[in-house]
N, C-alpha and C positions, 0 to 999 in steps of 0.2 A: 404488582404481581412479581413473584420470585422467578425471574427468567433463568436463573442459574440451575434450578431444579425442575424446569419444565421441558417438554419435548423440543427438539431442535426446530420443528416447524413453527412453534409458537415464538421462539426466539427470532427466527427469520422474519416472520410477519410483524413482530413487535418492534424491538429497538433497532434492528438492522434496517428496516424499511421506513420507520417513522421518526427517526432522529437525524439531525444534521451530521452527527458522527457516523451513523450508519451509511448515509449517502456518500460521505467522503470515502469510507472503506469500499463501498461498491464501485464508485466511480474510478478511483485509483487502481483498484484490483482489476477492473475491466481493461484499463489502459495498459497496465503491466502485462496482463495475460495476452492481450492482442499483440503487443510489441514483442513478447517472447515467441509467439507463434510466427510472427513475421520474420523474426531473426532466423528461426529454424527452417521454415518453409521456403522463403524467398532467398535466404542466404545473404542477408545484408552484410556489408563489409564490417570488420571490427570497428567499434566505436569506442572512443576514450582510451584507446590502447589496450582494451580488454579482448581476449579471445572470444569468438562467437559462442562457444559452449559455456564459458563463464558468465557472459552477459545474459544468455538465455536462462541459466540457472538462477541468477539474481532476479530476473523478471518473473520466474515461476515461484520462487520462495517468498518474495517480498509481500505479496498479498496475504499469505498466511501469517507472517510476522505482524503485518498491519492489523489483521483481524484479532490476533492475540493481544496486541496493545490496546485495541478498542475495548475488549472484554476487561482487561486489567484496569483501565482508567475509568470506564463507565460503570462497572459493577459496584455494588449490587442494585443500585437504583435505576440506572439507565435513563436518567432524565435528559431531555434535549438541552444541549449546551453549545452555543456557537464558539465559545472560547476553547472548549475541548475539541471541537471540529477544526478550529484553526491550528491547534497543536498537532492534530492528526495529519493535516495537510503538510505541516513542516516535516513530520516523520515520513510521510509518504514520498516527498521529493528528496529525502536525504541521500539515497544512493546516487541520484542524478547530480545533486549538489556536490557530493564528495568527489565524484569523477570530474566534474567541471572544475572544481577547485584544484585538484591535482594536476590537471592538464593546463589550465589557463594561468595558474600561479607561476609555473615555470616560464610562460611566455612573457608575463609582465614584470618579472623580477630581474 
């Protein structure tokens, strides 16, 4: 089925809910959005040396970037692929990894 030219409901029911890549996008998007809301509502202290509003912005924008990467990598076939799901996991944890590297690299050098 050509999901790129079908209604968004078909796309959500199709590749996003039935492939490992879609599960990764949904799972990490939920984690980032929940963490972003917690930062804003509870007022968590700045993490990784970033201001609270910058960290919340990253948490709200990254799910969209991850979704666009999912569409770019998986289209036009959207076949289930565990290797693509693993790469999506790498890209999903990239903001956290970069922040950890920047902060812990100065500690250990």
